[in-house]
C-alpha positions as CSV (number, residue, x, y, z in Angstrom):
1,M,19.3,40.0,51.6
2,K,16.8,42.2,49.7
3,E,13.2,41.2,50.0
4,N,12.4,41.9,46.3
5,I,14.6,40.2,43.7
6,K,14.4,41.7,40.2
7,M,12.6,39.2,37.9
8,N,14.7,40.1,34.8
9,N,17.8,38.5,36.2
10,G,19.4,36.6,33.4
11,F,19.6,33.3,35.3
12,F,15.9,33.4,36.4
13,L,14.8,34.4,32.9
14,S,16.6,31.5,31.3
15,L,15.2,29.2,34.0
16,F,11.7,30.4,33.4
17,N,12.0,29.9,29.7
18,R,13.4,26.4,30.1
19,F,10.4,25.2,32.1
20,G,7.9,27.0,29.8
21,L,7.2,29.9,32.2
22,H,6.7,33.5,31.2
23,Y,5.7,36.4,33.4
24,G,4.4,40.0,33.6
25,F,3.4,42.5,36.3
26,V,-0.2,43.5,36.9
27,N,-1.3,46.8,38.4
28,S,-4.5,47.8,40.1
29,G,-5.9,49.1,36.7
30,M,-5.8,45.6,35.3
31,V,-2.9,46.5,33.0
32,I,-0.1,43.9,32.5
33,H,3.5,45.0,31.9
34,F,6.1,42.7,30.2
35,D,9.7,43.7,30.9
36,N,11.1,41.1,28.5
37,D,10.4,40.1,24.9
38,D,10.1,36.4,25.5
39,A,6.6,36.7,26.9
40,C,5.5,38.8,24.0
41,R,6.9,36.4,21.5
42,Y,5.2,33.5,23.2
43,L,1.8,35.2,23.0
44,S,2.6,36.6,19.4
45,L,2.3,40.2,20.6
46,D,4.0,43.3,19.3
47,E,7.3,43.3,21.1
48,S,7.6,47.1,20.9
49,I,4.6,47.4,23.2
50,K,5.2,46.6,26.9
51,N,1.8,47.4,28.5
52,F,-1.5,45.7,27.6
53,K,-5.0,45.7,29.1
54,L,-5.5,42.2,30.6
55,D,-8.8,41.6,28.9
56,D,-7.4,42.7,25.5
57,I,-4.9,39.8,25.4
58,F,-6.6,37.4,27.8
59,N,-10.3,37.4,27.0
60,E,-10.5,34.2,29.0
61,I,-10.4,36.4,32.2
62,I,-13.9,37.8,31.4
63,G,-16.1,36.7,34.3
64,S,-13.2,36.2,36.6
65,E,-12.3,39.9,37.1
66,S,-13.4,39.9,40.8
67,E,-11.1,37.0,41.7
68,I,-8.2,38.8,40.0
69,R,-8.9,42.0,41.8
70,M,-8.9,40.1,45.1
71,V,-5.4,38.9,44.3
72,L,-4.3,42.5,43.4
73,S,-5.7,43.7,46.7
74,G,-4.1,40.9,48.7
75,D,-7.4,39.4,49.8
76,K,-6.4,36.3,47.9
77,D,-2.9,34.8,47.4
78,E,-3.4,33.5,43.9
79,F,-5.9,32.6,41.2
80,C,-5.5,30.3,38.2
81,I,-7.2,30.0,34.9
82,A,-6.2,26.6,33.5
83,G,-6.2,25.2,30.0
84,I,-6.3,28.4,27.9
85,N,-6.4,27.0,24.4
86,R,-4.8,29.2,21.8
87,F,-3.6,26.2,19.6
88,E,-5.4,27.3,16.5
89,Q,-4.2,30.9,16.8
90,I,-0.6,30.6,18.0
91,G,-0.1,26.8,18.5
92,K,-0.1,27.2,22.3
93,I,-2.0,25.8,25.4
94,F,-1.2,27.4,28.8
95,N,-2.3,28.0,32.3
96,L,-2.5,31.6,33.6
97,Y,-1.6,32.3,37.3
98,F,-2.1,35.6,39.2
99,I,0.0,35.7,42.3
100,H,-0.1,38.5,44.9
101,H,3.4,40.1,44.9
102,P,3.7,43.8,45.3
103,Y,6.6,45.1,43.2
104,E,7.2,48.8,42.5
105,D,3.9,50.1,41.0
106,Y,2.5,46.6,40.5
107,Q,0.4,44.4,42.9
108,A,0.7,41.0,41.3
109,V,2.7,38.8,39.0
110,A,1.0,37.0,36.1
111,V,2.8,33.8,35.3
112,I,2.1,32.0,32.0
113,R,2.9,28.3,32.2
114,D,3.2,26.5,28.8
115,M,1.1,23.3,28.8
116,T,1.1,22.6,25.1
117,D,3.2,19.4,25.1
118,E,1.5,18.1,28.2
119,A,-2.0,18.8,26.8
120,L,-1.2,17.3,23.4
121,F,0.3,14.2,25.2
122,R,-2.9,13.9,27.3
123,Q,-5.0,14.3,24.2
124,S,-3.0,11.7,22.3
125,Y,-3.0,9.4,25.3
126,Q,-6.8,9.8,25.7
127,Q,-7.3,9.2,21.9
128,S,-5.1,6.1,22.0
129,S,-7.0,4.9,25.1
130,N,-10.3,5.4,23.3
131,E,-9.0,3.6,20.2
132,I,-7.8,0.7,22.4
133,D,-11.2,0.5,24.1
134,L,-12.9,0.5,20.8
135,L,-10.6,-2.1,19.4
136,Q,-11.1,-4.3,22.5
137,H,-14.9,-3.9,22.1
138,E,-14.7,-4.8,18.4
139,L,-12.4,-7.8,19.2
140,I,-14.9,-9.1,21.8
141,E,-17.8,-8.7,19.3
142,K,-15.7,-10.4,16.6
143,N,-14.8,-13.3,18.9
144,R,-18.5,-13.7,19.7
145,D,-19.3,-13.7,16.0
146,L,-16.5,-16.2,15.4
147,D,-17.7,-18.5,18.1
148,M,-21.2,-18.5,16.6
149,T,-19.8,-19.0,13.1
150,N,-17.7,-22.0,14.3
151,R,-20.8,-23.6,15.9
152,E,-22.7,-23.1,12.7
153,L,-19.8,-24.5,10.7
154,R,-19.6,-27.6,12.8
155,E,-23.3,-28.1,12.6
156,S,-23.4,-27.8,8.8
157,R,-20.1,-29.7,8.0
158,D,-21.8,-32.7,6.5
159,E,-24.2,-30.6,4.5
160,M,-21.2,-28.6,3.1
161,K,-19.5,-31.8,2.0
162,I,-22.5,-32.8,0.0
163,L,-22.9,-29.3,-1.4
164,N,-19.2,-29.1,-2.3
165,Y,-19.5,-32.4,-4.2
166,E,-22.6,-31.2,-6.1
167,L,-20.9,-27.9,-6.7
168,E,-17.8,-29.5,-8.2
169,E,-19.9,-31.5,-10.6
170,T,-21.9,-28.3,-11.5
171,V,-18.7,-26.3,-12.0
172,Q,-17.2,-28.9,-14.2
173,L,-20.3,-29.1,-16.3
174,R,-20.7,-25.3,-16.5
175,T,-17.0,-24.9,-17.3
176,L,-17.3,-27.4,-20.2
177,Q,-20.4,-25.6,-21.5
178,F,-18.8,-22.2,-21.2
179,K,-15.7,-23.4,-23.0
180,E,-17.8,-24.8,-25.8
181,K,-19.8,-21.6,-26.0
182,S,-16.7,-19.5,-25.9
183,E,-15.1,-21.4,-28.7
184,L,-18.3,-21.2,-30.7
185,S,-18.5,-17.4,-30.0
186,K,-14.9,-17.0,-31.1
187,R,-15.5,-18.9,-34.3
188,L,-18.6,-16.8,-35.1
189,F,-16.7,-13.6,-34.2
190,L,-13.8,-14.5,-36.5
191,Q,-16.2,-15.5,-39.3
192,T,-17.9,-12.1,-39.0
193,V,-14.5,-10.3,-39.1
194,N,-13.5,-12.4,-42.2
195,S,-16.9,-11.6,-43.8
196,L,-16.3,-7.9,-43.3
197,M,-12.8,-8.3,-44.8
198,Y,-14.0,-10.2,-47.8
199,A,-16.9,-7.7,-48.4
200,L,-14.3,-4.9,-48.9
201,E,-12.0,-7.1,-51.1
202,M,-14.9,-7.9,-53.4
203,R,-15.0,-4.2,-54.3
204,D,-11.2,-3.9,-54.8
205,P,-9.8,-7.0,-56.5
206,Y,-6.4,-5.5,-56.8
207,T,-6.0,-5.5,-53.0
208,A,-7.6,-8.9,-52.5
209,G,-5.9,-10.6,-49.6
210,H,-4.2,-7.3,-48.5
211,Q,-5.9,-7.1,-45.1
212,Q,-5.3,-10.8,-44.5
213,R,-1.6,-10.5,-45.3
214,V,-1.2,-7.3,-43.3
215,S,-2.9,-9.0,-40.3
216,K,-0.5,-12.0,-40.6
217,L,2.6,-9.8,-40.9
218,A,1.5,-7.5,-38.0
219,T,0.8,-10.6,-35.8
220,A,4.2,-12.0,-36.6
221,I,5.9,-8.7,-35.7
222,A,4.0,-8.5,-32.4
223,R,5.0,-12.1,-31.6
224,K,8.6,-11.3,-32.5
225,A,8.5,-8.4,-30.2
226,H,7.3,-10.7,-27.4
227,L,4.0,-8.8,-26.8
228,D,1.2,-10.2,-24.7
229,D,-1.0,-12.8,-26.4
230,T,-4.1,-10.6,-25.8
231,I,-2.4,-7.7,-27.6
232,I,-1.3,-10.0,-30.4
233,E,-4.9,-11.3,-30.9
234,G,-6.2,-7.7,-31.0
235,I,-3.6,-6.8,-33.7
236,M,-4.7,-9.8,-35.7
237,V,-8.3,-8.7,-35.7
238,A,-7.4,-5.0,-36.4
239,G,-5.2,-6.1,-39.3
240,K,-8.1,-7.9,-40.9
241,L,-10.3,-4.8,-40.6
242,H,-7.9,-1.9,-40.9
243,D,-9.1,-0.8,-44.4
244,I,-12.9,-1.4,-43.7
245,G,-13.4,2.3,-44.2
246,K,-12.7,2.0,-47.9
247,I,-16.1,0.4,-48.3
248,Y,-17.4,4.0,-48.6
249,V,-14.7,5.0,-51.1
250,P,-15.9,4.9,-54.8
251,S,-14.6,1.7,-56.4
252,E,-13.3,3.7,-59.4
253,F,-10.9,5.5,-57.1
254,L,-9.6,2.2,-55.8
255,T,-9.2,0.5,-59.2
256,K,-8.1,3.5,-61.3
257,P,-4.8,2.8,-63.1
258,G,-2.1,5.5,-62.9
259,K,-1.8,8.4,-60.6
260,L,-4.9,9.6,-58.8
261,P,-6.0,13.2,-58.8
262,E,-5.6,15.1,-55.5
263,E,-9.4,15.1,-54.8
264,A,-9.5,11.3,-55.1
265,L,-6.5,10.9,-52.7
266,M,-8.3,13.1,-50.2
267,V,-11.3,10.9,-50.4
268,I,-9.2,7.7,-49.9
269,K,-7.5,9.3,-46.9
270,T,-10.8,9.5,-45.1
271,H,-11.0,5.7,-44.8
272,P,-9.4,5.5,-41.3
273,R,-12.0,7.9,-39.9
274,I,-14.8,6.1,-41.7
275,G,-13.5,2.8,-40.4
276,F,-13.5,4.2,-36.9
277,E,-17.1,5.3,-37.3
278,I,-18.1,1.8,-38.5
279,L,-16.3,-0.1,-35.7
280,K,-16.6,2.3,-32.7
281,D,-19.9,0.9,-31.4
282,I,-18.9,-2.8,-31.7
283,E,-17.9,-4.2,-28.3
284,F,-14.6,-5.8,-29.2
285,P,-12.3,-7.1,-26.4
286,W,-9.6,-4.7,-27.9
287,P,-9.6,-1.0,-29.0
288,I,-10.0,-2.1,-32.6
289,A,-11.7,1.2,-33.8
290,S,-8.9,3.3,-32.4
291,I,-6.2,1.1,-33.9
292,V,-7.9,1.3,-37.3
293,L,-8.2,5.1,-36.9
294,Q,-4.4,5.5,-36.3
295,H,-2.9,3.0,-38.7
296,H,-1.8,5.7,-41.1
297,E,-0.2,7.9,-38.5
298,R,3.6,8.3,-38.4
299,I,5.7,9.0,-35.3
300,D,7.1,12.2,-36.8
301,G,3.6,13.6,-37.2
302,C,3.5,13.4,-41.0
303,G,0.7,10.8,-41.1
304,Y,-3.1,11.2,-41.2
305,P,-5.9,11.8,-40.3
306,Y,-4.7,13.7,-37.2
307,G,-0.9,14.0,-37.6
308,L,-0.3,12.3,-34.2
309,E,3.3,11.9,-33.0
310,G,5.3,9.5,-30.9
311,D,3.5,8.2,-27.8
312,E,0.2,9.7,-29.0
313,I,0.0,6.8,-31.4
314,M,-1.1,3.4,-30.0
315,L,1.5,0.6,-30.0
316,E,-0.9,-1.7,-32.0
317,A,-1.3,1.1,-34.7
318,K,2.5,1.5,-35.0
319,I,2.9,-2.2,-35.7
320,L,0.0,-2.2,-38.2
321,C,1.5,0.8,-39.9
322,V,4.8,-1.0,-40.7
323,A,3.0,-4.2,-41.8
324,D,0.7,-2.2,-44.1
325,V,3.7,-0.3,-45.7
326,V,5.7,-3.5,-46.4
327,E,2.7,-5.5,-47.7
328,A,1.6,-2.6,-50.0
329,M,5.1,-2.2,-51.5
330,I,5.5,-5.9,-52.4
331,T,2.1,-6.1,-54.0
332,N,1.1,-4.8,-57.5
333,R,-1.4,-2.0,-57.5
334,P,-3.5,-0.5,-60.3
335,Y,-1.3,2.7,-60.2
336,R,2.1,1.0,-60.0
337,I,4.1,-2.2,-60.2
338,S,5.5,-3.7,-57.0
339,P,9.0,-2.3,-56.1
340,G,9.7,-5.6,-54.3
341,V,10.6,-6.9,-50.9
342,E,14.1,-5.4,-50.9
343,E,12.7,-1.9,-51.6
344,A,10.0,-2.3,-49.0
345,L,12.6,-3.3,-46.3
346,D,14.9,-0.4,-47.4
347,E,11.9,2.0,-46.9
348,I,11.3,1.0,-43.3
349,Q,15.0,0.8,-42.6
350,K,15.5,4.4,-44.0
351,Y,12.8,5.9,-41.9
352,R,13.4,3.8,-38.8
353,G,12.9,6.0,-35.7
354,I,11.6,8.8,-38.0
355,K,8.3,7.6,-39.4
356,Y,8.3,4.1,-38.0
357,E,8.9,2.9,-34.5
358,S,12.4,1.5,-34.2
359,F,11.7,-1.8,-32.4
360,V,8.8,-2.5,-34.8
361,V,11.1,-2.0,-37.8
362,D,13.8,-4.2,-36.1
363,A,11.3,-7.0,-35.5
364,C,10.0,-6.8,-39.2
365,L,13.5,-6.9,-40.6
366,S,14.4,-9.9,-38.5
367,L,11.3,-11.7,-39.7
368,F,12.4,-11.3,-43.4
369,L,16.2,-11.4,-43.2
370,E,16.7,-14.0,-40.4
371,D,13.5,-16.0,-40.1
372,G,12.5,-16.2,-43.8
373,F,9.0,-14.9,-43.2
374,D,6.5,-16.7,-45.5
375,W,3.1,-15.1,-46.4
376,E,1.6,-18.5,-46.7
C-alpha cells in the first residue's frame, strides 16, 4: 500500500467537509496551496487562485512563525492556533492546525477545523449560565427583601387596620366633596357655554335658538348612532358654540334681507376660523375648537374653510354639519322663507355619501321619520 494517499480523493474530501475540515499544503516558503475549491469558499477567497502566502490569509500566525517553521522542518509534529474568530467578516470561527507531512513539494498539511457551531453553543451556554446566576442572585435578594417586608407587615398590621379605617372615611368624605365640586364646575361650565351662545344670539335675533337647536339635534344623532357618552357630551357643547365666530361678523350682514353680496358672504364664511381662534386656548375636555373649525366642511371637499375631504374631517364635525343644515333649512331667515322639514330631509338624502356622511344622514332621517324627533 502506498505511503502517501492523495488528499483530493472524493471520499476523503466529502468526509472532511462533513466534519467541518478543510486542508491545504504548506511549503518551506510559508506558502499554502489549496487543491480544492471548498477551502477557498470556506475562507471567502478567490477560487481561481490556489497559492497564498500564509500571513496574507491568516494574520493570526504573526508571532507564531517559528513554531510553524519547526513543523515544516520536522522538528515539531504539529502546532495549533485555536479559536480564530472571523465571525464578523465571514461568519466563521475555526482552529488552524499545522501537521508535519511531506508531500511532493510541501512539508506540512494545514487543516482548518470549523468550530463555529461549537463556539456559538459555548457562548450561548455561557450567556445562559450567567443569566441563570444573575437571576438566582436576584431571586435570593428578592426573597430577603420579601422576608423583611413580611416581618414589617406583621409588625404594622394593627396600625394598617386603623389607617385603613381612617382612610376609608377620608376617601368617602373627599369623594363626596369632589362630586359636589364636579357638579358645581359642570353647572358653571354649561352656564358659561350658554352665556356665550346667548351673547351671539342677541346680535342676530333671526337665528335666536339656532345653536341650541343644532346642539339638540346633533346630540340626538350621536345618541342614535350609539356613540360614546363622552363624545356625545362634546358634540352637545360644540353645537352650542359652533357659530361663536359670527360675533365678529357685522350684524348688518347677519340680518340683511335678501341675497347677500359676495363680499358679505366671504366675511360670513370666516366665522369657523374666528370661532377656532376664540376657543382654541380654552381647555375643554373635548376638541371643541377643531369641531367648530370643521363644521362647514363637506366630505367631497366642497366645504370651507379648508376644503377637507372624507376622513380628514372629524366625526363630531360631520354630525354637526348635518344638524346645522337641517335646522337652517327648517327655520326662517332674513334672506329666505323656510323650505320646511321635508325639503331639509330631501337635501341630506340627496347628498348622502356625497356631501354628508352616510351613517349620520341615516341616523338623522330615522330620528324624524321613525322617532318623531321633537325640537322641544
